[in-house]
C-alpha positions in Angstrom: 17.8 17.4 -26.2 18.9 20.7 -25.4 17.7 22.1 -21.5 16.1 25.5 -20.8 15.4 26.7 -17.1 11.7 28.2 -15.8 11.7 30.4 -12.7 8.6 30.6 -10.9 7.1 32.4 -8.1 5.5 30.7 -5.3 4.5 30.5 -1.6 7.3 29.0 0.4 4.7 26.5 2.6 3.1 25.3 -1.0 6.0 25.1 -2.1 7.4 22.8 0.7 3.7 20.7 0.9 4.6 19.6 -2.6 7.6 18.7 -1.8 6.2 16.6 0.6 4.0 14.9 -1.3 6.0 14.7 -4.2 9.4 12.9 -2.2 6.5 10.9 -1.0 6.2 9.2 -4.4 9.7 9.2 -4.9 10.4 12.2 -7.2 11.9 15.9 -7.1 9.7 19.2 -8.2 11.7 19.0 -11.4 10.6 15.4 -12.5 6.9 16.6 -10.8 6.8 19.8 -13.4 8.2 17.7 -16.2 5.3 14.8 -15.6 2.6 18.4 -15.4 4.2 19.9 -18.5 4.0 16.7 -20.5 0.5 15.7 -19.4 -0.2 19.4 -20.5 0.9 18.4 -24.1 -0.7 15.5 -24.1 -3.8 16.9 -23.3 -3.8 19.6 -24.9 -4.6 21.9 -21.6 -4.6 21.4 -18.2 -4.5 18.2 -17.5 -7.2 18.4 -14.8 -10.0 19.7 -14.3 -10.7 23.1 -13.4 -14.2 24.1 -11.9 -15.3 26.9 -9.5 -18.0 25.3 -7.8 -16.9 22.7 -5.2 -16.9 19.1 -6.4 -18.3 16.3 -4.1 -15.5 14.6 -2.3 -15.2 10.5 -3.3 -13.6 8.4 -0.9 -10.9 6.4 -1.8 -11.5 2.5 -1.6 -9.4 1.1 0.9 -8.0 -1.7 -1.6 -6.2 1.4 -2.5 -4.1 2.6 0.3 -1.0 3.2 -0.1 -1.2 3.2 -3.6 -1.3 6.2 -6.7 -4.9 6.8 -6.9 -6.7 9.3 -9.3 -10.1 8.5 -11.5 -11.4 11.0 -13.7 -13.9 12.2 -10.9 -11.5 12.9 -8.5 -12.4 16.1 -6.6 -10.1 16.3 -3.6 -8.9 20.1 -3.3 -4.9 20.8 -3.5 -4.7 20.9 0.3 -6.5 17.6 0.8 -4.2 15.8 -1.4 -1.9 14.6 1.1 -5.1 12.5 2.3 -4.9 10.2 -1.0 -1.2 9.6 -0.6 -1.3 8.3 3.2 
């Protein structure tokens, strides 16, 4: 397998917040981006819903606290994702 580099630009605060989330999952930015890319290939599109209207918030069950939790109706905005990882 040959490797290549991808250069992207993003807001420094977004990068820092994403790195915190990924660190809490035990992965780095490179791993997270590779997961995204593989899921995009697998689903043949963006691997999460894109909408223009806000979706209703689904509370996380207490039994899932501290675990990775996603479902088909996952609807938290990106800035609220950390709440799901507490």
